[in-house]
C-alpha positions, 0 to 999 in steps of 0.5 A, a space after each residue: 500499500 502506497 500510504 503505508 510506504 510513505 508513512 514516516 517512522 513513529 519516532 519521527 512523527 513523535 519528534 515532529 509532534 514535539 517540534 510543532 508543539 513549540 509553535 502552539 503557544 502565541 507567546 512563543 510565536 511572538 518571540 520567534 517573530 521578534 527573533 527573525 530580524 535580529 538577535 535579542 536579549 531577554 529584556 529586549 523581548 520582554 520590553 517588545 512583548 510587554 511581558 515580564 522577563 520571567 515569562 520570556 525566560 520561561 518560554 525561551 527555555 522551552 524554545 531552546 529545548 526544542 532547538 528552535 532558538 539558540 543563545 549567545 553569552 556577551 558578559 552578563 547578558 544572553 542574546 537569543 537568535 533563531 537556530 536556522 532559516 528553517 525556523 523562519 521559513 516554517 513561521 513565515 509559511 504558518 503566518 502566510 497560511 492563515 492570512 
């Protein structure tokens, strides 16, 4: 059966499901959208989204564990950026789809 042979392995669908869960929260989507243009620190993201630094840090931790964002430390400040261009593409396609 063609459908059976086209199905990805269960571990792949599980990993993909976890990946897409990261996009299921509007705060995380807003953070990703903010990081499309430049890297930002927690305080900049918190100011941009009008949220507490604690709330932003919590979401960034989730996004980092999901390998959607990466961090870079400069002195005491940690800057966050998208991991790669795939994240930007997926975000842009999702937004374009709902528009």
